PAZAPA-4460 file (N, C-alpha, C; in steps of 0.05 Angstrom, whole numbers, plus 32768, in hexadecimal, padded with zeros to 4 digits):
% residues 101
    n_x    n_y    n_z   ca_x   ca_y   ca_z    c_x    c_y    c_z   seq   type   mol
   810D   7FB6   8020   8102   7FD0   8031   80F5   7FB8   804A     1      M     A
   80F5   7FCB   8058   80F8   7FC2   8077   80D7   7FDC   8076     2      T     A
   80C3   7FE0   8099   80BB   7FDC   80A0   80B6   7FF7   80A4     3      N     A
   80D3   8002   80AE   80D5   8017   80BD   80D0   8026   80A9     4      D     A
   80EC   801B   8097   80E5   8039   8070   80CC   8035   806D     5      L     A
   80C1   801F   8067   80A5   8031   805A   808E   8038   806B     6      L     A
   8092   8033   808D   808F   804B   8097   8093   8066   8097     7      K     A
   80B5   806A   8093   80BF   8087   808F   80AB   8095   806C     8      A     A
   80B5   8081   8058   80B1   8092   8048   808A   8090   8045     9      W     A
   807A   808F   804A   805F   808F   8053   8065   80A1   805C    10      L     A
   806F   80AA   806C   8068   80CA   8081   806B   80DB   807C    11      D     A
   8086   80DF   8066   8085   80ED   8050   807E   80F3   8038    12      A     A
   805D   80EA   8045   8050   80F1   8027   803C   80FD   8028    13      R     A
   8045   811D   8017   8032   8131   8022   801B   8138   800E    14      R     A
   8009   8138   800D   7FFB   8143   802C   7FF3   8126   804A    15      P     A
   7FF8   812F   8056   7FEF   8126   806B   7FDC   810B   8065    16      E     A
   7FEF   80F0   8070   7FC9   80E7   8073   7FB5   80E7   8088    17      R     A
   7FA7   80EE   8093   7F92   80EE   80A2   7F8B   80D7   80B3    18      P     A
   7F8E   80D2   80CB   7FA5   80C9   80DE   7F98   80B6   80E5    19      A     A
   7F80   80B1   80E0   7F6F   8090   80D1   7F81   807D   80BD    20      E     A
   7F7A   8090   80A4   7F8D   8079   80A0   7FAF   8073   80A7    21      L     A
   7FBB   8087   80AF   7FD1   8087   80B4   7FD3   805B   80C5    22      V     A
   7FB5   805D   80E0   7FC3   804F   80EC   7FB6   803D   80E8    23      A     A
   7FA6   803D   80D3   7F9F   801D   80C3   7FBC   801B   80B4    24      R     A
   7FC2   8028   809E   7FDC   8026   808E   7FEB   8013   80AA    25      M     A
   7FF8   801C   80BC   800B   8017   80C5   7FF7   7FFE   80D3    26      D     A
   7FE6   7FFC   80E0   7FDC   7FE1   80E1   7FDC   7FD4   80CD    27      A     A
   7FCE   7FCE   80B2   7FD8   7FB2   80A1   7FF7   7FC5   8097    28      A     A
   800A   7FC1   809F   8030   7FC0   8095   8030   7FA8   80B4    29      I     A
   801F   7FB3   80C9   8037   7F99   80D7   801B   7F7C   80E4    30      R     A
   8003   7F93   80CA   7FFF   7F6F   80CB   8008   7F5C   80B0    31      E     A
   800E   7F67   80A3   8027   7F5A   8095   8042   7F64   8083    32      Y     A
   8055   7F51   80A6   806C   7F66   80A1   8074   7F53   8093    33      P     A
   8069   7F31   807D   807F   7F31   8066   8074   7F3A   804C    34      D     A
   8060   7F4B   804B   8068   7F61   8033   807E   7F6E   8034    35      A     A
   8087   7F7E   804C   80A0   7F91   8049   80B6   7F6E   8045    36      A     A
   80C9   7F77   8033   80E6   7F6A   8032   80FF   7F74   802A    37      S     A
   8115   7F68   8027   812D   7F82   801E   8127   7F80   8003    38      S     A
   811D   7F5B   8004   812D   7F69   7FE4   8111   7F71   7FCD    39      D     A
   80F6   7F80   7FD9   80E7   7F88   7FC5   80EB   7FA5   7FB8    40      R     A
   80E2   7FAF   7FB2   80E2   7FCA   7FB3   80BF   7FDB   7FB8    41      R     A
   80C7   7FF1   7FC7   80B1   8009   7FD2   809A   7FF4   7FBE    42      L     A
   808F   8001   7FAA   8079   8000   7F98   806B   7FE2   7F9E    43      S     A
   8088   7FE0   7F93   8077   7FC1   7FA2   806D   7FAC   7FBF    44      E     A
   807D   7FBA   7FC9   8074   7FB3   7FED   8051   7FD4   7FED    45      V     A
   8053   7FE1   7FED   803A   7FDE   7FE4   8032   7FDF   7FD1    46      L     A
   802C   7FDB   7FBE   8022   7FD3   7FB1   800B   7FB3   7FBA    47      A     A
   8017   7F95   7FC1   801A   7F86   7FD4   8004   7F9F   7FF1    48      Q     A
   800F   7FA0   7FF7   7FFA   7F9F   8013   7FD6   7FB4   8002    49      L     A
   7FDD   7FBA   7FF3   7FC2   7FC9   7FF1   7FBA   7FB9   7FE3    50      G     A
   7FBD   7F9E   7FD2   7FB2   7F92   7FCD   7FA5   7F6F   7FD6    51      L     A
   7FBC   7F70   7FF3   7FB1   7F63   800E   7F94   7F70   8015    52      L     A
   7F98   7F7E   801E   7F87   7F97   802E   7F79   7F94   801E    53      L     A
   7F6D   7F96   8001   7F55   7F9D   7FF0   7F41   7F7B   7FF2    54      L     A
   7F59   7F6A   7FF9   7F4F   7F52   7FF0   7F47   7F3D   8019    55      R     A
   7F53   7F5C   8022   7F39   7F5F   8044   7F22   7F63   8047    56      K     A
   7F17   7F6A   802D   7EFA   7F7F   802D   7EEC   7F63   8032    57      V     A
   7ED0   7F65   8031   7EC2   7F4F   8037   7EA7   7F5C   8028    58      S     A
   7EA8   7F77   8037   7E81   7F87   8030   7E82   7FA8   8041    59      G     A
   7E6D   7FA7   8044   7E6A   7FBE   804A   7E6D   7FC4   8067    60      P     A
   7E8B   7FC8   8073   7E84   7FD9   808D   7E9F   7FEB   8092    61      S     A
   7E9A   8000   80A7   7EA2   8006   80B0   7ED2   8005   80B0    62      Q     A
   7EC6   7FE9   80B3   7EE7   7FEC   80AA   7EF1   7FE3   8099    63      A     A
   7ED7   7FD5   8089   7EDE   7FCC   806E   7EE1   7FE7   805E    64      D     A
   7ED4   7FFF   8065   7EE2   8023   805A   7EFA   801B   8064    65      A     A
   7F01   8019   8078   7F23   8021   8080   7F39   8014   8065    66      L     A
   7F1E   7FFF   806E   7F35   7FEC   8061   7F48   7FF4   803C    67      D     A
   7F26   7FF8   8033   7F27   7FFF   8014   7F39   8017   8008    68      L     A
   7F3E   802D   802B   7F3A   8045   802A   7F65   803B   8021    69      L     A
   7F63   8028   8038   7F8C   8022   803C   7F8A   8015   8028    70      A     A
   7F7F   800D   801F   7F8C   7FF6   7FFF   7F8A   8010   7FE7    71      A     A
   7F81   8018   7FE8   7F83   8032   7FCD   7F96   803A   7FD2    72      D     A
   7F9F   8050   7FF2   7FB6   8059   7FFC   7FD5   8046   7FF1    73      A     A
   7FCD   8038   7FFB   7FE8   8018   7FF0   7FF1   8019   7FD4    74      F     A
   7FCF   801B   7FC2   7FDA   8021   7FA6   7FE3   8032   7F91    75      V     A
   7FD2   804B   7FA1   7FDC   8063   7F9B   7FF0   8069   7FA0    76      T     A
   8002   8062   7FB4   8020   8072   7FB9   8033   804A   7FAC    77      Y     A
   8031   803D   7FAC   8037   802E   7F99   803A   8030   7F84    78      A     A
   8027   8042   7F6D   8023   8057   7F58   803F   8069   7F67    79      I     A
   8041   8073   7F6B   805A   8096   7F77   8069   808C   7F72    80      E     A
   8063   806D   7F89   8086   8066   7F88   808E   805B   7F76    81      A     A
   8082   804D   7F6A   8093   804C   7F4B   80A1   8058   7F2F    82      A     A
   8085   806C   7F30   8097   8086   7F28   80B0   8091   7F2E    83      G     A
   80B8   8089   7F58   80D2   809C   7F56   80DF   8083   7F4F    84      E     A
   80D7   806A   7F57   80F8   8054   7F4E   80F3   8059   7F32    85      E     A
   80F5   805B   7F18   80F7   8067   7EFD   80EB   8044   7EF6    86      G     A
   80C9   802E   7F0B   80C2   801E   7EFE   80B1   8025   7EEF    87      S     A
   80A5   8011   7EDE   8093   8011   7ECF   806E   801D   7ED5    88      D     A
   8066   8038   7ED8   8059   802C   7EE7   803B   801D   7ED6    89      V     A
   8045   8024   7EBD   8032   8014   7EA7   802F   7FE9   7EC0    90      G     A
   8035   7FE2   7EA8   8040   7FD1   7EBA   8039   7FC5   7EE7    91      T     A
   8044   7FD3   7EF3   8033   7FD6   7EFF   801A   7FD8   7F07    92      L     A
   8016   7FED   7F00   7FF5   7FEC   7F03   7FE6   7FDE   7EE1    93      V     A
   7FE9   7FCF   7ED0   7FE1   7FB6   7ECB   7FE9   7F97   7ED9    94      N     A
   7FFD   7F9E   7EF2   7FFA   7F89   7EFF   7FE1   7F8C   7F12    95      R     A
   7FE1   7F9A   7F29   7FD0   7F9A   7F39   7FBE   7F9D   7F37    96      L     A
   7FAA   7FA8   7F0F   7F90   7F9D   7F0F   7F8B   7F76   7F08    97      L     A
   7FA3   7F6F   7EFB   7F9A   7F4F   7EFF   7F92   7F4B   7F0F    98      R     A
   7FAB   7F55   7F2A   7FAF   7F3E   7F47   7F9B   7F56   7F56    99      E     A
   7F8A   7F63   7F49   7F6D   7F6A   7F5B   7F50   7F5F   7F4F   100      A     A
   7F4D   7F53   7F2E   7F39   7F45   7F2F   7F3C   7F2E   7F39   101      A     A
***
């Protein structure tokens, strides 16, 4: 999975994401370039990005609110991608819950 393929997949989602959310998600992809690697499934890359952003949130602020929205979007898309891949969505959700705790 490359960052270009990741961005193309995200850009193909409908309905379109608000511009501010797109910008934050694109920034996260740049901030964490190691999240995407050739041997990882799309769902795993999206889940990892969501967890990384969630861990970044430190308190109530406008920047943190946008990070939370982006983290939520990454996790939601990870679940969608897992379904498209034929992966066990329940396993992914349980792993995300454990890692987010």
